[in-house]
BAVEX-682488 format. One line per 5 residues: number of its first residue (from 0); their letters; for each residue x, y, z of C-alpha. Coordinates in nm, 4 decimals, always signed. Layout:
# residues N
NUM) A) X,Y,Z  ...;
This chain:
# residues 333
0) MLVHT) -8.6840,-32.2018,-2.7992  -9.0693,-32.0862,-2.7660  -9.1778,-32.0309,-2.3858  -9.5550,-32.0460,-2.2821  -9.5422,-31.8529,-1.9901;
5) HAVPS) -9.9318,-31.8192,-1.8326  -9.8671,-31.4628,-1.7991  -9.8588,-31.1520,-2.0242  -9.6986,-31.1843,-2.2689  -9.8499,-31.5336,-2.3622;
10) FVIVD) -9.5383,-31.6722,-2.5566  -9.1685,-31.5956,-2.5407  -8.8486,-31.7160,-2.7049  -8.5599,-31.7642,-2.4729  -8.1960,-31.8665,-2.4923;
15) PDRMF) -8.2281,-32.1910,-2.4452  -7.8990,-32.2155,-2.2785  -8.0182,-32.0194,-2.0111  -8.3710,-31.9352,-2.0441  -8.3142,-31.5942,-2.0506;
20) PRFWA) -8.6089,-31.3803,-2.2523  -8.5068,-31.2567,-2.6118  -8.5347,-30.8905,-2.4655  -8.6142,-30.7199,-2.8004  -8.8459,-31.0063,-2.8670;
25) TAWSI) -9.0229,-31.0311,-2.5942  -9.0913,-30.6298,-2.5915  -9.2703,-30.6655,-2.9483  -9.5022,-30.9637,-2.8661  -9.6661,-30.6816,-2.5602;
30) SIQGM) -9.6629,-30.4130,-2.8070  -10.0069,-30.3556,-3.0047  -9.8762,-30.5503,-3.3222  -9.7271,-30.8220,-3.1136  -10.1205,-30.8063,-2.8752;
35) ALAEN) -10.2767,-30.7673,-3.1330  -10.1836,-31.1008,-3.3573  -10.4097,-31.4455,-3.3146  -10.2424,-31.6950,-3.0566  -10.1051,-31.9698,-3.3277;
40) TLKRK) -10.0390,-31.6465,-3.5176  -9.7738,-31.4600,-3.3039  -9.6456,-31.8289,-3.1853  -9.5279,-31.8687,-3.5026  -9.3666,-31.5528,-3.6161;
45) LRHLA) -9.1929,-31.6446,-3.2806  -9.0800,-31.9708,-3.3560  -8.9205,-31.7549,-3.7222  -8.7599,-31.4992,-3.4942  -8.6309,-31.7774,-3.2289;
50) IFYKF) -8.4400,-31.9142,-3.5417  -8.2917,-31.6004,-3.6206  -8.2290,-31.4828,-3.2851  -7.9880,-31.8626,-3.2666  -7.8443,-31.7934,-3.5668;
55) CDERF) -7.7541,-31.4417,-3.4403  -7.5717,-31.6361,-3.1557  -7.4044,-31.8650,-3.3529  -7.2907,-31.6499,-3.6095  -7.1894,-31.3166,-3.4644;
60) GTDSF) -7.1950,-31.4420,-3.0889  -7.4707,-31.4744,-2.7480  -7.7284,-31.1960,-2.7614  -7.5357,-31.0063,-3.0735  -7.8338,-30.9390,-3.1849;
65) DAAVS) -8.0513,-30.7703,-2.8907  -7.6667,-30.5901,-2.8196  -7.6869,-30.4258,-3.1294  -8.0402,-30.2707,-3.1130  -7.9641,-30.1711,-2.7530;
70) LRDAA) -7.6752,-29.9910,-2.8634  -7.8646,-29.8622,-3.1278  -7.5860,-29.9474,-3.4235  -7.7829,-29.9932,-3.7246  -7.5222,-30.0730,-3.9133;
75) RTQQL) -7.4346,-30.4093,-3.7115  -7.7964,-30.4574,-3.6835  -7.8017,-30.4642,-4.1127  -7.4644,-30.6861,-4.0958  -7.6797,-30.8793,-3.8675;
80) VEAFY) -8.0025,-30.8794,-4.0913  -7.8349,-30.9513,-4.4316  -7.6322,-31.2475,-4.3166  -7.9425,-31.4040,-4.2238  -8.1332,-31.3243,-4.5692;
85) LDLTA) -7.8059,-31.4793,-4.7237  -7.7728,-31.7619,-4.4935  -8.1553,-31.8102,-4.6077  -8.1020,-31.8510,-4.9253  -7.7986,-31.9934,-4.9388;
90) VPEFN) -7.9631,-32.3714,-5.0951  -8.0932,-32.2609,-5.4275  -8.4301,-32.4372,-5.3778  -8.5419,-32.2795,-4.9801  -8.8265,-32.4061,-4.8896;
95) TTAVQ) -9.1894,-32.1794,-4.7582  -9.0795,-32.2147,-4.4227  -8.7724,-31.9994,-4.5106  -8.9569,-31.7435,-4.7253  -9.1994,-31.6903,-4.3912;
100) CWDAV) -8.9231,-31.6983,-4.1631  -8.7810,-31.3920,-4.3582  -9.1195,-31.2103,-4.3755  -9.1107,-31.2425,-4.0047  -8.8029,-31.1051,-3.9602;
105) RDFVQ) -8.7744,-30.8476,-4.2310  -9.1146,-30.7347,-4.0525  -8.9910,-30.7243,-3.6788  -8.6462,-30.5364,-3.7881  -8.7924,-30.2764,-4.0040;
110) RLARQ) -9.0297,-30.1702,-3.6909  -8.7896,-30.1601,-3.4819  -8.5579,-29.9301,-3.7151  -8.8763,-29.7030,-3.7896  -8.9189,-29.5869,-3.4123;
115) RAPSS) -8.5688,-29.5418,-3.4425  -8.5204,-29.3301,-3.7673  -8.6887,-29.0147,-3.6743  -8.3466,-28.9113,-3.4557  -8.1359,-29.1609,-3.6398;
120) PGWGA) -8.0480,-29.0846,-4.0748  -7.9067,-29.5429,-4.0156  -8.1951,-29.6178,-3.9098  -8.4200,-29.4316,-4.1245  -8.1548,-29.6336,-4.4062;
125) LASTL) -8.2349,-29.9433,-4.2833  -8.6197,-29.9354,-4.2706  -8.6039,-29.7996,-4.6373  -8.3346,-30.0921,-4.7228  -8.5634,-30.3925,-4.5667;
130) WAMGR) -8.9081,-30.1977,-4.7624  -8.7232,-30.1860,-5.1132  -8.5952,-30.5256,-5.0481  -8.9468,-30.6918,-5.0166  -9.0572,-31.0234,-4.9737;
135) MRHPR) -8.8395,-31.2964,-5.0414  -8.9533,-31.5010,-5.3492  -8.9840,-31.8613,-5.4186  -8.7188,-31.9877,-5.5806  -8.9544,-32.0670,-5.8986;
140) HGRFQ) -9.0402,-31.7095,-5.9231  -8.7475,-31.5221,-5.8724  -8.4855,-31.3773,-5.5717  -8.3738,-31.0739,-5.4544  -8.0242,-31.0409,-5.5450;
145) FLRAL) -7.7134,-30.9259,-5.3215  -7.4477,-30.9042,-5.5675  -7.4351,-30.5843,-5.6739  -7.3190,-30.4161,-6.0245  -7.2245,-30.0668,-5.7697;
150) PASTL) -6.8835,-30.1718,-5.5794  -6.9207,-29.9735,-5.2905  -6.6170,-29.7242,-5.3131  -6.7667,-29.6606,-5.6917  -7.0610,-29.5371,-5.5173;
155) ADLLE) -6.8898,-29.3367,-5.2199  -6.7419,-29.1710,-5.5502  -7.0497,-29.1214,-5.7203  -7.2096,-28.9131,-5.3637  -6.9092,-28.7126,-5.3445;
160) VASDD) -6.9156,-28.5899,-5.6970  -7.3403,-28.5756,-5.6942  -7.3568,-28.3441,-5.3138  -7.4988,-28.0218,-5.4422  -7.2425,-27.8775,-5.2242;
165) SARNP) -6.9330,-28.0604,-5.3892  -6.6234,-27.8880,-5.6054  -6.6721,-28.2176,-5.8157  -7.0227,-28.1706,-5.9220  -7.0414,-28.0915,-6.2793;
170) FRGAQ) -7.3490,-27.9496,-6.2751  -7.3790,-27.5428,-6.2467  -7.6576,-27.3609,-6.0550  -7.7866,-27.4357,-5.7161  -8.1497,-27.5578,-5.8265;
175) VRARN) -7.9649,-27.8340,-6.0790  -7.7417,-27.9482,-5.8161  -8.0413,-27.9657,-5.5277  -8.2339,-28.1273,-5.7820  -8.0201,-28.4207,-5.8558;
180) WLVVN) -7.8762,-28.4324,-5.5391  -8.2070,-28.5559,-5.4626  -8.2882,-28.7774,-5.7443  -7.9418,-28.9746,-5.6215  -8.1004,-28.9881,-5.2635;
185) LLLLA) -8.4469,-29.0840,-5.3734  -8.3104,-29.3727,-5.5694  -8.0425,-29.5151,-5.3524  -8.2223,-29.4616,-5.0006  -8.5956,-29.4976,-5.0943;
190) GLRRG) -8.5155,-29.7898,-5.3792  -8.7704,-29.6069,-5.6539  -8.7487,-29.6688,-5.9893  -8.7154,-29.3854,-6.2588  -9.0551,-29.4109,-6.3805;
195) ELMLL) -9.1623,-29.3337,-5.9814  -8.9631,-29.1266,-5.9489  -9.1251,-28.9149,-6.2398  -9.4665,-28.9720,-6.0757  -9.3891,-28.7951,-5.7644;
200) ECASL) -9.5692,-28.4935,-5.6781  -9.5078,-28.2349,-5.4288  -9.7738,-28.3733,-5.2140  -9.6000,-28.7449,-5.2392  -9.4281,-28.6795,-4.9040;
205) RSDVD) -9.6490,-28.8012,-4.5993  -9.6104,-28.7886,-4.2379  -9.7841,-28.9107,-3.9537  -9.7012,-28.9742,-3.5712  -9.5836,-29.3257,-3.4613;
210) AETGN) -9.8979,-29.4399,-3.2157  -9.6143,-29.6094,-3.0370  -9.2988,-29.3820,-3.0157  -9.4933,-29.0834,-3.0692  -9.1912,-28.9684,-3.3080;
215) LIYWL) -9.3043,-28.8241,-3.6729  -9.2796,-29.1142,-3.9388  -9.2062,-28.9705,-4.3273  -9.3547,-29.1918,-4.6498  -9.3863,-29.1761,-4.9740;
220) DVTTT) -9.7273,-29.2216,-5.1403  -9.5789,-29.3862,-5.4846  -9.8944,-29.4094,-5.7107  -10.0677,-29.2801,-6.0081  -10.1965,-28.9586,-6.0659;
225) AEFDP) -10.4504,-28.7611,-6.2294  -10.2106,-28.4304,-6.3491  -10.1512,-28.4089,-6.7092  -9.8490,-28.5488,-6.8055  -9.6968,-28.3456,-7.0954;
230) RHSTP) -9.4187,-28.5822,-7.1609  -9.3061,-28.7894,-7.4595  -9.1948,-29.0715,-7.2351  -9.4980,-29.1080,-6.9835  -9.4623,-29.3023,-6.6532;
235) AIKTE) -9.6479,-29.5586,-6.5079  -9.6949,-29.7897,-6.1751  -9.5524,-30.0688,-6.3432  -9.8301,-30.2793,-6.1919  -10.1395,-30.2755,-5.9615;
240) QSHRQ) -9.9911,-30.4122,-5.7033  -9.6871,-30.1158,-5.7540  -9.8297,-29.8837,-5.5514  -9.6569,-29.8490,-5.2656  -9.6003,-29.6317,-4.9351;
245) VPVSQ) -9.2207,-29.6184,-4.9055  -9.0828,-29.4890,-4.5438  -8.7993,-29.2791,-4.5566  -8.5632,-29.1302,-4.2610  -8.6022,-28.7516,-4.1385;
250) DVARL) -8.2976,-28.6835,-4.3192  -8.4493,-28.7803,-4.6600  -8.7721,-28.6042,-4.6025  -8.6246,-28.2934,-4.5194  -8.4441,-28.2879,-4.8247;
255) FEQYV) -8.7270,-28.3481,-4.9900  -8.9038,-28.0501,-4.8381  -8.6120,-27.8489,-4.8951  -8.5925,-27.8891,-5.2826  -9.0095,-27.8196,-5.2897;
260) SEARH) -8.9339,-27.4884,-5.1058  -8.6361,-27.3276,-5.2401  -8.4863,-27.5231,-5.5646  -8.7727,-27.6924,-5.7484  -8.8562,-27.3970,-6.0276;
265) PGATH) -9.1053,-27.1333,-5.9228  -9.2754,-27.1368,-6.2577  -9.3546,-27.4320,-6.3021  -9.7764,-27.4753,-6.3591  -9.8064,-27.8458,-6.2549;
270) GFLLT) -9.7611,-28.0901,-5.9666  -9.5014,-28.2870,-6.0293  -9.1940,-28.2831,-5.7964  -8.8878,-28.2485,-6.0078  -8.8314,-27.9955,-6.2986;
275) STSGA) -8.6559,-27.9177,-6.5961  -8.4440,-27.6049,-6.6279  -8.7544,-27.4961,-6.8056  -8.9893,-27.5885,-6.5435  -9.1777,-27.8640,-6.7438;
280) PLSAE) -9.1807,-28.2123,-6.5468  -8.8402,-28.3838,-6.5596  -8.8357,-28.6526,-6.8297  -8.6629,-28.9597,-6.8432  -8.4527,-28.9334,-7.0598;
285) SISKV) -8.2938,-28.6153,-6.8762  -8.2590,-28.8322,-6.5348  -8.0581,-29.0920,-6.8101  -7.8737,-28.8115,-6.8609  -7.8067,-28.6906,-6.5239;
290) FETLS) -7.6321,-28.9857,-6.4762  -7.4643,-28.9938,-6.7457  -7.3040,-28.7181,-6.6496  -7.2151,-28.7775,-6.3198  -7.0440,-29.1321,-6.4442;
295) AALSV) -6.8402,-28.8733,-6.6505  -6.7363,-28.6831,-6.3758  -6.5633,-29.0031,-6.1663  -6.2207,-29.0316,-6.0640  -6.0459,-29.3295,-6.2713;
300) DALAR) -5.9964,-29.5483,-6.0156  -6.3839,-29.5726,-5.9327  -6.5360,-29.5623,-6.2961  -6.2461,-29.8702,-6.3658  -6.3816,-30.0479,-6.0557;
305) FSERS) -6.7558,-30.0373,-6.1784  -6.6385,-30.1101,-6.5119  -6.5152,-30.4660,-6.4153  -6.7571,-30.5167,-6.1956  -7.0883,-30.4423,-6.4544;
310) GGRTR) -6.9259,-30.6281,-6.7682  -6.7145,-30.3430,-6.9302  -7.0241,-30.0569,-6.8645  -6.8726,-29.7217,-6.8653  -7.2188,-29.5286,-6.7136;
315) ISPHD) -7.3883,-29.6197,-6.3633  -7.7529,-29.6095,-6.4471  -8.0724,-29.5059,-6.2077  -8.1269,-29.8809,-6.1561  -7.7775,-29.9170,-6.0083;
320) LRHYV) -7.8462,-29.7239,-5.7041  -8.2474,-29.8593,-5.6434  -8.0645,-30.2207,-5.6908  -7.7900,-30.1255,-5.3878  -7.7826,-30.2275,-5.0192;
325) PSLTM) -7.6937,-29.8707,-4.8549  -7.4328,-29.8284,-4.5923  -7.5783,-29.6689,-4.3098  -7.2906,-29.4505,-4.2351  -7.4526,-29.2817,-4.5463;
330) SCN) -7.6196,-28.9681,-4.4560  -7.7936,-28.6879,-4.7312  -7.6495,-28.4102,-4.5254;
């Protein structure tokens, strides 16, 4: 319920039964982003957030969203947001209002997650997940799907196998293991495409201080490069709209920096991030081979569950990780 306060903030949304302001929506209203909005825009966004709060109250209990954020429970927050998305898209012909509502909720929760990301891998993962999901498209333009070919149990086994210090890791050499572990985390937690991985440079990781929180935030510049590319399969940005900045957690940023300083081939004469054992830029074929080898090292049960879910496939692809919504209890440690 939207209420005009005749004070600051000028509008708030409240619990319609108790008339209590929704805490985190009110905090957002008086933030730099909220105060900068035109009155009609602010009212529209708050009305969309009111729909989200009402949904959370009815589905998960009164004040469930504010409680999850206040308790810094990233996993619970993701559960609420994911359930809301599924509810919005449950009807095949959802309308423009639903699209706008999701945009408002996604932006709102993503800002909360980014503020907490420097001190929590869970919140960093949530911020990356919301960014990777993107905006909800109108049905005639395609929809974001939550159905995944990669079961959670298979993902857990894959992460155990791929970890650079795992006894089950099928690769030899600390440098190769570190590179492959970075690849897995960038696909899973940043939602990158294989071609985007190949375009990353050592300087693609950027950082700045958040003006609101004073915390250091990180992101990846995903764009074209002037670097000469000798690879046969030359990567490219999918469309002009695909140039983007992808926020990443502090853990992912640390993994990126450790690879560059400790594991990247020291003799590489190019600026691309990922290198082969010879120092050349890592090819698309090599990335596919990495996942073929990791898939072969999975347990019989994990591979069987994946095969059953994916229609008989026996090899996980980079695409499967990119389109998986990660569990926020995961960390790249």
